[in-house]
C-alpha positions as CSV (number, residue, x, y, z in Angstrom):
1,X,103.3,89.1,105.4
2,X,103.0,92.0,107.7
3,X,100.0,94.5,106.6
4,X,100.5,98.1,107.4
5,X,96.9,98.9,107.3
6,X,96.0,96.2,109.8
7,X,98.2,97.8,112.3
8,X,96.8,101.4,111.8
9,X,93.6,103.1,113.2
10,X,91.4,105.0,111.0
11,X,91.4,107.7,109.6
12,X,94.3,106.9,107.2
13,X,95.3,109.6,104.6
14,X,97.8,109.0,102.0
15,X,99.6,111.2,99.4
16,X,101.6,110.4,96.4
17,X,104.2,112.6,94.9
18,X,105.8,111.9,91.4
19,X,108.9,114.1,90.3
20,X,111.5,113.5,87.5
21,X,113.7,111.6,89.9
22,X,111.4,109.5,92.1
23,X,108.0,108.6,93.4
24,X,107.1,109.2,97.1
25,X,104.4,107.9,99.3
26,X,103.4,109.3,102.7
27,X,100.7,107.8,105.0
28,X,99.3,109.7,107.8
29,X,97.1,108.3,110.5
30,X,95.1,109.5,113.5
31,X,92.8,112.3,114.2
32,X,93.5,116.0,113.7
33,X,94.7,116.3,117.4
34,X,97.0,113.4,116.9
35,X,98.2,112.9,113.6
36,X,101.4,111.2,112.8
37,X,103.4,110.0,109.8
38,X,103.0,106.3,109.8
39,X,105.1,105.6,106.7
40,X,107.1,107.6,104.3
41,X,108.9,105.7,101.4
42,X,110.5,106.6,97.9
43,X,111.0,104.7,94.8
44,X,113.8,106.1,92.4
45,X,112.7,106.2,88.9
46,X,114.8,105.3,85.9
47,X,115.8,108.3,83.8
48,X,113.4,109.5,81.1
49,X,110.3,108.1,83.0
50,X,109.1,111.8,83.8
51,X,111.0,114.7,82.2
52,X,110.4,118.4,83.1
53,X,107.1,117.3,85.0
54,X,105.7,115.3,81.9
55,X,105.0,111.6,82.0
56,X,107.1,109.9,79.2
57,X,106.5,106.6,80.0
58,X,103.4,105.5,81.7
59,X,104.2,101.7,82.0
60,X,107.3,102.3,84.2
61,X,105.7,105.0,86.3
62,X,103.0,102.5,86.9
63,X,105.4,99.9,87.8
64,X,107.2,102.2,90.2
65,X,104.1,103.1,92.0
66,X,102.9,99.4,92.3
67,X,106.6,98.5,93.6
68,X,105.8,101.2,96.4
69,X,102.8,99.6,97.4
70,X,104.0,95.9,97.1
71,X,107.3,96.6,98.9
72,X,105.5,97.9,101.8
73,X,102.5,95.2,102.1
74,X,99.8,97.6,101.0
75,X,97.8,95.0,99.1
76,X,94.5,96.5,100.3
77,X,95.3,99.9,99.1
78,X,93.5,101.2,95.9
79,X,95.8,102.1,93.1
80,X,94.8,104.8,90.6
81,X,93.3,103.5,87.4
82,X,94.8,106.2,85.4
83,X,97.8,108.2,85.2
């Protein structure tokens, strides 16, 4: 399996955004002089997981976040322990 983090040089920064419709992950690599977006992915959420900015189903949200990491071979990334 291809591992994203094995191919990238440090530093690596990641941002995770959750909305009512989706969860998005952005990974940025490089130095401040040569930053680049290495990855940008989106997982669509089932209706009702997040409503009006409030998490309604933690389990489904956690599965969606884990699916982002699993789909893109990020097995070495740390996942949040609480949502």
